[in-house]
C-alpha positions in Angstrom: 95.3 79.5 131.5 92.7 82.0 130.5 89.8 80.9 127.8 88.3 83.6 126.1 85.2 83.6 123.8 81.8 85.4 123.2 80.3 81.9 124.2 80.5 82.2 128.0 78.7 78.9 128.7 81.2 77.1 126.3 84.4 78.5 127.9 83.0 77.9 131.6 82.5 74.2 130.7 85.9 73.9 129.2 87.3 75.8 132.2 85.7 73.4 134.7 86.9 70.4 132.7 90.5 71.5 132.9 90.2 72.3 136.4 88.6 68.7 137.1 91.6 67.3 135.4 94.2 69.1 137.8 94.9 72.2 135.7 94.3 75.7 136.3 91.8 77.8 134.1 89.6 80.8 134.1 86.9 81.7 131.7 86.5 85.4 130.5 83.8 86.4 128.0 85.1 88.7 125.5 84.1 90.3 122.0 87.4 90.6 120.2 85.5 93.1 118.0 85.5 95.6 120.9 88.8 97.2 122.1 87.7 97.7 125.6 86.6 94.1 125.8 90.0 92.9 124.7 91.8 95.3 127.0 89.7 94.0 129.8 90.8 90.3 128.9 94.5 91.1 129.1 94.1 93.2 132.3 92.2 90.3 134.0 94.8 87.8 132.9 97.6 89.7 134.2 95.6 90.4 137.5 95.2 86.7 137.8 98.4 85.2 137.0 100.8 88.4 137.2 102.0 88.2 133.6 101.2 87.1 130.2 103.6 84.7 128.5 101.8 83.4 125.7 98.6 83.8 123.5 96.7 81.9 120.9 94.4 84.1 118.8 91.8 81.7 117.2 88.7 83.6 116.5 87.2 83.3 113.0 83.9 83.8 111.2 82.4 84.3 107.8 79.2 83.8 105.8 78.4 80.8 103.8 80.1 80.3 100.4 79.0 83.2 98.1 80.3 84.4 94.7 82.3 87.5 95.1 79.8 90.0 93.6 76.8 88.5 95.4 78.5 88.8 98.8 76.9 91.6 100.9 79.1 94.5 102.0 78.1 93.7 105.6 79.1 90.2 105.3 82.5 91.2 103.8 83.0 93.7 106.6 82.2 91.2 109.2 84.9 88.7 108.2 87.4 91.5 108.2 86.1 92.6 111.6 86.4 89.3 113.3 89.4 87.7 111.6 91.9 90.4 110.9 90.8 93.4 113.1 90.1 91.0 116.1 93.5 89.5 115.6 95.0 92.9 115.5 93.3 94.1 118.6 94.4 90.9 120.5 97.9 91.5 119.8 97.6 95.1 120.3 97.0 94.5 124.1 98.8 91.2 124.3 102.2 92.8 123.1 102.6 95.4 125.9 101.7 92.8 128.6 104.3 90.5 127.3 106.9 93.3 126.9 106.3 94.0 130.6 107.1 90.4 131.3 110.1 90.3 129.3 108.8 88.6 126.3 106.5 85.8 125.1 104.8 83.9 122.2 102.0 84.7 120.1 100.2 82.2 117.7 97.7 83.5 115.1 95.1 81.1 113.5 95.1 81.6 109.7 94.2 78.8 107.3 95.2 77.1 104.2 93.0 79.6 102.7 95.3 82.3 104.0 97.8 80.9 101.2 95.5 80.1 98.3 92.1 81.0 96.8 88.9 79.4 97.7 85.8 80.0 95.4 83.1 81.7 97.2 85.0 82.7 100.4 86.2 86.3 99.5 85.9 87.8 102.9 87.3 84.7 104.7 90.3 84.3 102.2 91.1 87.9 102.2 91.2 88.2 106.0 93.1 84.9 106.4 95.7 86.2 104.0 95.8 89.5 105.9 96.4 87.6 109.2 99.7 86.1 107.8 101.0 89.7 106.8 100.0 91.0 110.3 101.8 88.2 111.9 105.0 88.8 109.7 105.0 92.5 110.7 104.5 91.8 114.4 107.3 89.2 114.3 109.7 91.9 112.6 108.6 94.6 115.1 109.1 92.6 118.3 111.5 89.9 117.7 114.5 91.9 119.0 112.3 92.5 122.2 111.7 89.0 123.1 108.3 88.3 121.4 108.0 85.6 118.8 104.8 85.7 116.5 103.8 82.6 114.3 100.9 81.7 112.3 99.2 78.3 111.7 97.6 77.3 108.5 95.5 74.4 109.1 93.7 72.3 106.5 90.3 70.5 107.2 90.0 69.8 110.9 87.2 67.7 112.7 85.6 70.8 114.3 82.1 71.0 115.2 81.1 71.9 111.6 82.8 69.0 110.0 81.7 66.5 112.6 78.2 67.3 112.1 78.6 66.3 108.3 77.5 62.9 107.2 80.4 60.3 106.8 80.3 60.4 103.1 80.7 64.1 103.1 83.7 64.0 105.3 85.2 61.1 103.1 84.8 63.6 100.0 86.8 66.2 101.9 89.5 63.6 103.1 90.0 62.6 99.5 91.8 66.0 98.9 94.2 65.6 101.7 97.4 63.8 100.7 97.6 62.0 104.0 94.3 60.5 103.5 92.2 61.8 106.4 90.9 64.9 108.3 92.9 66.5 110.9 92.3 66.2 114.7 91.9 69.3 116.9 94.4 68.0 119.3 97.0 67.9 116.5 96.3 71.6 115.9 96.5 72.2 119.9 99.9 70.2 120.0 101.3 72.5 117.4 100.2 75.6 119.2 101.5 74.4 122.5 104.9 73.6 120.8 105.0 77.2 119.1 104.2 78.8 122.6 107.0 76.9 124.2 110.8 77.4 124.5 111.2 74.5 122.2 110.4 76.7 119.3 112.5 79.6 120.7 114.3 80.2 117.1 111.1 80.1 115.1 109.7 83.5 114.5 107.4 84.9 111.6 106.7 81.6 110.4 103.7 80.1 108.6 103.1 76.5 109.9 100.9 74.2 107.9 98.8 71.6 109.8 97.1 70.1 106.7 98.1 66.6 106.1 100.2 67.9 103.0 97.2 69.8 101.3 99.4 72.8 100.5 102.1 70.7 99.1 99.7 69.9 96.1 99.8 73.7 95.2 96.7 75.6 94.3 
């Protein structure tokens, strides 16, 4: 397993944790906004393991909620650069490596915001919608060549940002989830692992919600 992110310390700690538990992992600092950096990541992965079979593209970013006309051009461009251009660059270099290995599976992280509007999040919503479109195109381009490409649309998950909120604030968010609670990171991880495995071998170009039923309620 290869862990990649801009935060070298965080991925080094996680790599050590995985190895201490008996797994194999290496950490590679990368900036997915820089083509050479992404190319280096894939090259080091193939050098270390001989092939690339699966990839989970999970980078995201965006400014605080801001009405569209008040959003700076720079902040909008940053959302596009990280979320959609970064996903494109990852797939651009992952796909040739998978073709060389005879196939593989890619999972791209979108969001429920990739299927519906959210006030104040113009750049984030636009880029997450675009990830779904990019995923479907890649699935059509490479399905016959052995590469499956799917997207996840998680609802509210207890990541660091939500974990830092007061319990009362988390309860307010939970109230909008039909299942009555926030999602757990391991529930997203299990879905990713399934999509990367042969157990999902007939799933390609799909958009999989991990949202407790939130999208079932419509907009």
